ROZA-356099 format. One record per residue (C-alpha): residue in one letter; x, y, z. Coordinates in steps of 0.05 Angstrom, whole numbers, padded with zeros to 5 digits. Example, Ala and Ser with C-alpha at 12.3 -4.5 7.8 and 13.67 -1.06 7.14 Angstrom:
<sites>
{"A" {00246 -00090 00156}}
{"S" {00273 -00021 00143}}
</sites>
This chain:
<sites>
{"M" {-00248 00383 -00044}}
{"A" {-00217 00423 -00099}}
{"T" {-00180 00384 -00151}}
{"E" {-00131 00441 -00169}}
{"A" {-00096 00450 -00102}}
{"L" {-00103 00439 -00027}}
{"K" {-00070 00478 00028}}
{"A" {-00053 00460 00100}}
{"R" {-00035 00514 00151}}
{"P" {00001 00510 00218}}
{"G" {-00045 00514 00278}}
{"G" {-00062 00486 00346}}
{"P" {-00055 00415 00374}}
{"L" {-00089 00355 00343}}
{"R" {-00133 00314 00388}}
{"G" {-00184 00258 00382}}
{"E" {-00198 00186 00363}}
{"V" {-00208 00165 00291}}
{"R" {-00212 00101 00250}}
{"A" {-00165 00092 00191}}
{"P" {-00195 00070 00125}}
{"G" {-00192 -00004 00110}}
{"D" {-00125 -00034 00091}}
{"K" {-00115 -00027 00016}}
{"S" {-00074 -00090 00007}}
{"I" {-00126 -00133 00042}}
{"S" {-00183 -00098 00007}}
{"H" {-00155 -00115 -00062}}
{"R" {-00143 -00187 -00042}}
{"S" {-00212 -00197 -00011}}
{"L" {-00246 -00178 -00077}}
{"I" {-00199 -00219 -00121}}
{"L" {-00202 -00282 -00078}}
{"G" {-00277 -00274 -00069}}
{"A" {-00284 -00272 -00145}}
{"L" {-00240 -00334 -00152}}
{"A" {-00278 -00373 -00099}}
{"R" {-00344 -00409 -00106}}
{"G" {-00402 -00379 -00068}}
{"E" {-00417 -00313 -00032}}
{"T" {-00361 -00277 00005}}
{"R" {-00381 -00220 00052}}
{"V" {-00330 -00165 00064}}
{"S" {-00335 -00111 00118}}
{"G" {-00289 -00051 00127}}
{"L" {-00270 -00050 00053}}
{"L" {-00229 00011 00032}}
{"E" {-00274 00048 -00017}}
{"G" {-00218 00087 -00050}}
{"D" {-00210 00093 -00125}}
{"D" {-00158 00038 -00130}}
{"V" {-00201 -00014 -00096}}
{"L" {-00263 00007 -00133}}
{"R" {-00225 -00006 -00198}}
{"T" {-00210 -00077 -00173}}
{"A" {-00284 -00086 -00157}}
{"A" {-00302 -00066 -00228}}
{"A" {-00249 -00112 -00256}}
{"M" {-00278 -00171 -00217}}
{"R" {-00346 -00157 -00248}}
{"A" {-00312 -00156 -00316}}
{"F" {-00284 -00225 -00302}}
{"G" {-00353 -00253 -00286}}
{"A" {-00363 -00245 -00211}}
{"E" {-00424 -00212 -00180}}
{"V" {-00398 -00154 -00138}}
{"E" {-00447 -00111 -00098}}
{"R" {-00440 -00055 -00047}}
{"L" {-00487 -00066 00011}}
{"G" {-00469 -00005 00053}}
{"E" {-00409 00035 00077}}
{"G" {-00350 -00014 00073}}
{"A" {-00398 -00073 00067}}
{"W" {-00394 -00114 00002}}
{"R" {-00414 -00182 -00025}}
{"V" {-00376 -00220 -00078}}
{"V" {-00407 -00280 -00111}}
{"G" {-00355 -00321 -00149}}
{"Q" {-00364 -00380 -00196}}
{"G" {-00298 -00413 -00179}}
{"G" {-00259 -00379 -00235}}
{"F" {-00254 -00323 -00284}}
{"S" {-00288 -00315 -00352}}
{"E" {-00263 -00272 -00409}}
{"P" {-00279 -00198 -00402}}
{"A" {-00319 -00165 -00458}}
{"D" {-00278 -00101 -00456}}
{"V" {-00211 -00072 -00436}}
{"V" {-00199 -00076 -00361}}
{"D" {-00180 -00007 -00336}}
{"C" {-00145 -00010 -00269}}
{"G" {-00138 00066 -00261}}
{"N" {-00079 00079 -00214}}
{"A" {-00082 00011 -00179}}
{"G" {-00013 -00020 -00186}}
{"T" {-00028 -00074 -00134}}
{"G" {-00095 -00088 -00167}}
{"V" {-00069 -00098 -00238}}
{"R" {-00010 -00141 -00218}}
{"L" {-00051 -00187 -00174}}
{"I" {-00108 -00191 -00225}}
{"M" {-00060 -00210 -00280}}
{"G" {-00034 -00267 -00237}}
{"A" {-00104 -00291 -00221}}
{"A" {-00127 -00287 -00293}}
{"A" {-00066 -00321 -00321}}
{"G" {-00091 -00389 -00298}}
{"F" {-00153 -00388 -00342}}
{"D" {-00163 -00399 -00416}}
{"L" {-00180 -00327 -00434}}
{"A" {-00152 -00264 -00465}}
{"A" {-00155 -00198 -00428}}
{"T" {-00127 -00129 -00443}}
{"F" {-00106 -00086 -00384}}
{"T" {-00094 -00011 -00382}}
{"G" {-00092 00044 -00330}}
{"D" {-00083 00119 -00321}}
{"G" {-00022 00158 -00344}}
{"S" {00016 00142 -00280}}
{"L" {00002 00067 -00282}}
{"R" {00021 00062 -00355}}
{"K" {00090 00087 -00336}}
{"R" {00101 00035 -00281}}
{"P" {00141 -00028 -00295}}
{"M" {00102 -00094 -00302}}
{"G" {00162 -00136 -00324}}
{"R" {00176 -00164 -00255}}
{"V" {00106 -00196 -00255}}
{"L" {00106 -00215 -00329}}
{"E" {00172 -00253 -00322}}
{"P" {00149 -00310 -00275}}
{"L" {00079 -00313 -00307}}
{"S" {00112 -00320 -00375}}
{"Q" {00156 -00376 -00349}}
{"M" {00092 -00411 -00326}}
{"G" {00064 -00407 -00397}}
{"A" {00023 -00342 -00398}}
{"R" {00033 -00299 -00460}}
{"F" {00034 -00223 -00462}}
{"L" {00030 -00174 -00520}}
{"G" {00042 -00101 -00507}}
{"R" {00090 -00042 -00504}}
{"A" {00165 -00048 -00498}}
{"G" {00188 -00055 -00427}}
{"G" {00125 -00092 -00406}}
{"R" {00085 -00029 -00393}}
{"L" {00009 -00022 -00400}}
{"P" {-00032 -00028 -00441}}
{"L" {-00019 -00102 -00452}}
{"T" {-00058 -00164 -00470}}
{"L" {-00054 -00229 -00430}}
{"K" {-00069 -00297 -00459}}
{"G" {-00076 -00346 -00402}}
{"G" {-00088 -00420 -00389}}
{"A" {-00049 -00485 -00390}}
{"L" {00001 -00460 -00338}}
{"E" {00059 -00502 -00312}}
{"G" {00082 -00498 -00241}}
{"I" {00144 -00459 -00221}}
{"D" {00197 -00456 -00167}}
{"Y" {00211 -00381 -00168}}
{"R" {00262 -00341 -00128}}
{"L" {00243 -00268 -00123}}
{"P" {00300 -00225 -00150}}
{"M" {00277 -00169 -00104}}
{"A" {00228 -00165 -00046}}
{"S" {00158 -00156 -00075}}
{"A" {00093 -00179 -00044}}
{"Q" {00058 -00163 -00110}}
{"V" {00102 -00210 -00151}}
{"K" {00097 -00265 -00098}}
{"S" {00021 -00257 -00096}}
{"A" {00014 -00258 -00172}}
{"V" {00053 -00324 -00175}}
{"L" {00012 -00355 -00119}}
{"L" {-00054 -00334 -00151}}
{"A" {-00032 -00362 -00218}}
{"G" {-00010 -00425 -00182}}
{"L" {-00081 -00441 -00162}}
{"N" {-00092 -00464 -00233}}
{"A" {-00022 -00487 -00253}}
{"K" {-00002 -00559 -00264}}
{"G" {00041 -00580 -00206}}
{"G" {00031 -00520 -00161}}
{"V" {00082 -00466 -00145}}
{"T" {00138 -00450 -00097}}
{"V" {00161 -00379 -00084}}
{"R" {00226 -00363 -00048}}
{"E" {00236 -00294 -00018}}
{"P" {00304 -00273 00010}}
{"E" {00270 -00219 00052}}
{"P" {00200 -00230 00081}}
{"T" {00146 -00187 00049}}
{"R" {00074 -00175 00071}}
{"D" {00039 -00242 00076}}
{"H" {-00034 -00222 00067}}
{"T" {-00042 -00267 00006}}
{"E" {-00018 -00329 00044}}
{"R" {-00063 -00313 00103}}
{"M" {-00124 -00299 00059}}
{"L" {-00114 -00361 00016}}
{"R" {-00119 -00402 00080}}
{"A" {-00182 -00364 00100}}
{"F" {-00212 -00385 00033}}
{"G" {-00194 -00458 00047}}
{"A" {-00128 -00467 00011}}
{"V" {-00069 -00504 00041}}
{"V" {-00007 -00459 00040}}
{"E" {00059 -00482 00069}}
{"V" {00108 -00430 00095}}
{"M" {00176 -00449 00120}}
{"D" {00247 -00424 00130}}
{"E" {00302 -00457 00089}}
{"D" {00371 -00431 00104}}
{"G" {00345 -00361 00119}}
{"V" {00301 -00359 00057}}
{"R" {00225 -00355 00067}}
{"V" {00193 -00409 00024}}
{"I" {00119 -00410 00006}}
{"R" {00088 -00472 -00027}}
{"L" {00019 -00478 -00057}}
{"A" {-00003 -00545 -00083}}
{"A" {-00042 -00550 -00149}}
{"G" {-00115 -00567 -00156}}
{"Q" {-00141 -00528 -00096}}
{"S" {-00210 -00496 -00098}}
{"L" {-00228 -00434 -00059}}
{"M" {-00292 -00430 -00020}}
{"A" {-00328 -00366 -00001}}
{"T" {-00316 -00338 00069}}
{"T" {-00325 -00274 00111}}
{"I" {-00270 -00222 00112}}
{"E" {-00262 -00165 00161}}
{"V" {-00214 -00113 00134}}
{"P" {-00172 -00079 00188}}
{"G" {-00149 -00006 00186}}
{"D" {-00091 00009 00139}}
{"P" {-00026 00023 00177}}
{"S" {-00002 00063 00116}}
{"S" {-00061 00109 00123}}
{"A" {-00059 00111 00199}}
{"A" {00012 00137 00193}}
{"F" {-00011 00206 00171}}
{"P" {-00053 00227 00232}}
{"L" {-00004 00191 00278}}
{"V" {00058 00227 00251}}
{"A" {00019 00292 00251}}
{"A" {00008 00283 00326}}
{"L" {00081 00266 00338}}
{"V" {00106 00331 00306}}
{"T" {00051 00380 00327}}
{"P" {00060 00407 00398}}
{"S" {00011 00385 00453}}
{"S" {-00023 00335 00406}}
{"E" {-00051 00266 00423}}
{"V" {-00086 00223 00370}}
{"T" {-00112 00152 00373}}
{"V" {-00126 00112 00310}}
{"K" {-00170 00052 00324}}
{"G" {-00170 -00017 00293}}
{"V" {-00102 -00013 00258}}
{"L" {-00071 -00074 00225}}
{"L" {-00011 -00097 00266}}
{"N" {00015 -00152 00221}}
{"P" {00090 -00155 00239}}
{"L" {00107 -00151 00165}}
{"R" {00072 -00083 00161}}
{"T" {00095 -00047 00224}}
{"G" {00165 -00024 00205}}
{"L" {00145 00049 00210}}
{"F" {00119 00041 00281}}
{"E" {00184 00006 00300}}
{"T" {00225 00062 00268}}
{"L" {00186 00117 00301}}
{"R" {00196 00085 00370}}
{"E" {00271 00082 00356}}
{"M" {00267 00157 00342}}
{"G" {00236 00168 00411}}
{"A" {00163 00171 00392}}
{"D" {00111 00164 00447}}
{"L" {00072 00111 00409}}
{"T" {00029 00061 00448}}
{"I" {-00016 00003 00427}}
{"S" {-00078 -00018 00465}}
{"N" {-00137 -00065 00455}}
{"E" {-00095 -00113 00413}}
{"R" {-00138 -00169 00385}}
{"D" {-00148 -00218 00328}}
{"A" {-00192 -00202 00268}}
{"G" {-00198 -00253 00213}}
{"G" {-00128 -00281 00224}}
{"E" {-00095 -00213 00229}}
{"S" {-00073 -00176 00292}}
{"V" {-00105 -00107 00301}}
{"G" {-00102 -00055 00356}}
{"D" {-00112 00018 00374}}
{"V" {-00050 00062 00364}}
{"T" {-00040 00127 00403}}
{"A" {00012 00179 00386}}
{"R" {00032 00238 00430}}
{"H" {00076 00297 00412}}
{"S" {00148 00275 00420}}
{"A" {00219 00300 00416}}
{"L" {00246 00257 00359}}
{"K" {00318 00238 00343}}
{"G" {00347 00219 00276}}
{"V" {00363 00146 00263}}
{"E" {00391 00102 00209}}
{"V" {00335 00056 00184}}
{"P" {00360 -00015 00169}}
{"P" {00353 -00030 00094}}
{"E" {00323 -00098 00109}}
{"R" {00264 -00063 00141}}
{"A" {00243 -00031 00075}}
{"P" {00193 -00085 00053}}
{"S" {00153 -00076 00117}}
{"M" {00146 00000 00107}}
{"I" {00159 00016 00034}}
{"D" {00096 00059 00029}}
{"E" {00111 00096 00094}}
{"Y" {00179 00127 00077}}
{"P" {00147 00193 00052}}
{"I" {00113 00205 00119}}
{"L" {00174 00180 00157}}
{"A" {00214 00234 00120}}
{"V" {00166 00285 00148}}
{"A" {00176 00259 00219}}
{"A" {00251 00262 00206}}
{"A" {00246 00335 00185}}
{"F" {00225 00353 00256}}
{"A" {00275 00307 00290}}
{"E" {00343 00324 00319}}
{"G" {00400 00300 00274}}
{"R" {00402 00260 00210}}
{"T" {00354 00204 00190}}
{"V" {00383 00159 00137}}
{"M" {00338 00114 00095}}
{"R" {00375 00063 00052}}
{"G" {00352 00007 00007}}
{"I" {00291 00046 -00017}}
{"G" {00302 00044 -00093}}
{"E" {00233 00011 -00099}}
{"M" {00204 00080 -00081}}
{"R" {00227 00106 -00148}}
{"V" {00178 00061 -00186}}
{"K" {00116 00073 -00145}}
{"E" {00061 00120 -00168}}
{"S" {00118 00169 -00178}}
{"D" {00192 00173 -00162}}
{"R" {00178 00183 -00089}}
{"V" {00251 00192 -00069}}
{"A" {00259 00251 -00118}}
{"L" {00192 00282 -00101}}
{"M" {00202 00279 -00026}}
{"A" {00272 00308 -00033}}
{"A" {00245 00365 -00076}}
{"G" {00185 00379 -00032}}
{"L" {00224 00378 00033}}
{"S" {00278 00422 00003}}
{"A" {00226 00472 -00020}}
{"C" {00200 00474 00051}}
{"G" {00269 00490 00079}}
{"V" {00289 00421 00101}}
{"G" {00359 00395 00087}}
{"V" {00360 00331 00045}}
{"E" {00412 00288 00010}}
{"E" {00387 00243 -00046}}
{"E" {00422 00180 -00072}}
{"P" {00397 00128 -00122}}
{"E" {00377 00080 -00066}}
{"A" {00375 00126 -00006}}
{"L" {00348 00190 00024}}
{"T" {00377 00228 00083}}
{"V" {00336 00281 00119}}
{"I" {00371 00331 00164}}
{"G" {00325 00346 00222}}
{"S" {00311 00416 00245}}
{"A" {00304 00405 00320}}
{"R" {00355 00446 00360}}
{"A" {00385 00472 00295}}
{"N" {00355 00541 00305}}
{"H" {00320 00537 00238}}
{"P" {00251 00505 00246}}
{"V" {00216 00476 00186}}
{"R" {00194 00535 00144}}
{"G" {00141 00506 00098}}
{"G" {00114 00560 00052}}
{"A" {00119 00520 -00013}}
{"R" {00073 00495 -00068}}
{"V" {00092 00422 -00076}}
{"V" {00086 00386 -00142}}
{"T" {00060 00316 -00128}}
{"H" {00056 00285 -00198}}
{"G" {-00011 00257 -00176}}
{"D" {00018 00216 -00119}}
{"H" {-00029 00211 -00060}}
{"R" {00025 00196 -00008}}
{"I" {00068 00254 -00030}}
{"A" {00008 00300 -00023}}
{"M" {-00013 00276 00046}}
{"S" {00058 00276 00072}}
{"H" {00069 00350 00055}}
{"L" {00002 00369 00083}}
{"V" {00021 00337 00149}}
{"L" {00087 00374 00148}}
{"A" {00051 00440 00142}}
{"L" {00012 00429 00207}}
{"A" {00076 00437 00248}}
{"A" {00115 00484 00201}}
{"Q" {00120 00560 00204}}
{"E" {00081 00573 00140}}
{"A" {00026 00539 00100}}
{"V" {00041 00487 00047}}
{"E" {00000 00476 -00016}}
{"V" {-00002 00412 -00058}}
{"D" {-00027 00404 -00129}}
{"E" {-00073 00348 -00154}}
{"P" {-00103 00331 -00085}}
{"G" {-00160 00292 -00117}}
{"M" {-00112 00233 -00122}}
{"I" {-00113 00226 -00046}}
{"A" {-00178 00188 -00053}}
{"T" {-00141 00129 -00085}}
{"S" {-00120 00106 -00015}}
{"F" {-00152 00153 00036}}
{"P" {-00221 00177 00019}}
{"G" {-00243 00226 00073}}
{"F" {-00171 00246 00091}}
{"V" {-00187 00321 00094}}
{"E" {-00250 00311 00136}}
{"L" {-00214 00264 00184}}
{"M" {-00156 00312 00194}}
{"R" {-00202 00371 00203}}
{"G" {-00239 00331 00256}}
{"L" {-00174 00326 00295}}
{"G" {-00164 00402 00291}}
{"A" {-00122 00409 00228}}
{"D" {-00130 00471 00184}}
{"L" {-00138 00442 00114}}
{"G" {-00175 00472 00056}}
</sites>
């Protein structure tokens, strides 16, 4: 795949069955918890994208034995803790990776310097540094808590921390630090966020209490718990599955099935929203895999209608708003997405980039600080034009979303910096071509 640009062209229907790459969130956590545990953890279905491979390299730097056995198959041999890395830990573009690793490392008597690529060095780390600093970790780095920065860990005190905003990454960092904090930790989240860390801690033998107290989700992790190696099966990433599924919904005569998709209820906000829009979206073969619900999701071309997405749904689909905006472009009426300010501090300002890209492709948009409205083209006598070269600022989801848009537009769409797609979806181009898409 060329690194300079990638173009998608409108064409015929998309048809077939595919398997989404492994869930990125669970892949990161399986490597980190495997390194923290004692013994050999076997992982299958691991996402082998750039972000996760950076986390694998970081775990080696902290003293774990990490080995690839085959496609998606890995072994992690941990010693029950982290040792001090000999060099700077470069997390590339992996925001989830670096925030969770800092939390895990904070509990040990070590010093570690973290850095990343240009995009990651611009992203805010303060929301994670704040609770870890309250627990006793020390940080030295750039103003605003941005990378590169150096962590000095060890001798942590427990904390009862209320998340100021919904963030599974902050919650997870505090829980991982709490494994080695005096007195344990409590995290309170006003809105439930993805709970993969809680589930996986239990899989590694930890006791994690989760309860509701006056509408607030409370997670408690007692101190002094050791993790023991286990076996992890990583399900398909719903954020990645969204791209071929939405492509089928907007491309006439299409039917696509993505097999083995994670159906954790805290990750399925996009599927719920698409159904509200009138999407023909069905789930079959639902089953349990390693404590997580998975199933096969089928999407068929549908006449979509605009909706207003409840702001409280944002934590369950924060990564899926770019591709939802593409579905909205082909719907009838307005789709309003509120409470999405978090999108502005992802790999890029995703609200601004989606607004700019859609507008360049002839789609009506209205941008606000915490919201994006897409004015659908259905029955408006002006189908989605396409025909633009979209600037992605190296954001994989911005790139893939506009490539999907092109498949049902009037003219081809080109995106710059497509090499970044491999951070979350290695093989995206090949998978979409296998379904009948014209990409190249």
